[in-house]
Every structure is written in C-alpha cells, then in structure tokens.
C-alpha positions, 0 to 999 in steps of 0.5 A: 499519507495513504495507500490505494489497493487496486484489484484486477476485479472488484472494488478499489480499497483506499487506506488513509491515516494509518494506525498503528504507525508502521502499517505502510512498512507492513504493506511493503513487506507483504507485497514483496513477500507475496510478489505483488507489484507495487508502485509509489508516487514520485513524491512518496517519502518513506 
C-alpha cells in the first residue's frame, strides 16, 4: 500500500510501507480536517 502527495508546486512525495500501522487513516483524517482534496484508486481497500 502506498500514498502519493501531489503539490501544486514542488516535488511529489511518495509514501510506501507505512509505519506505524494506521498512518493511512491519519492521512485521511488530516485531509478532511484541512479540507484538502483527496482521491483514491478504484482498487483501494481501506
């Protein structure tokens, strides 16, 4: 499982092999709390 953070300017950040477990849930909460648009791949399972 991985995540890609795309910025309007600058570098793209790729996150893989999350540690600690639950980091993906933290990313979802962060994006919702800060009103950051987020998309998921159609085969994403959470």
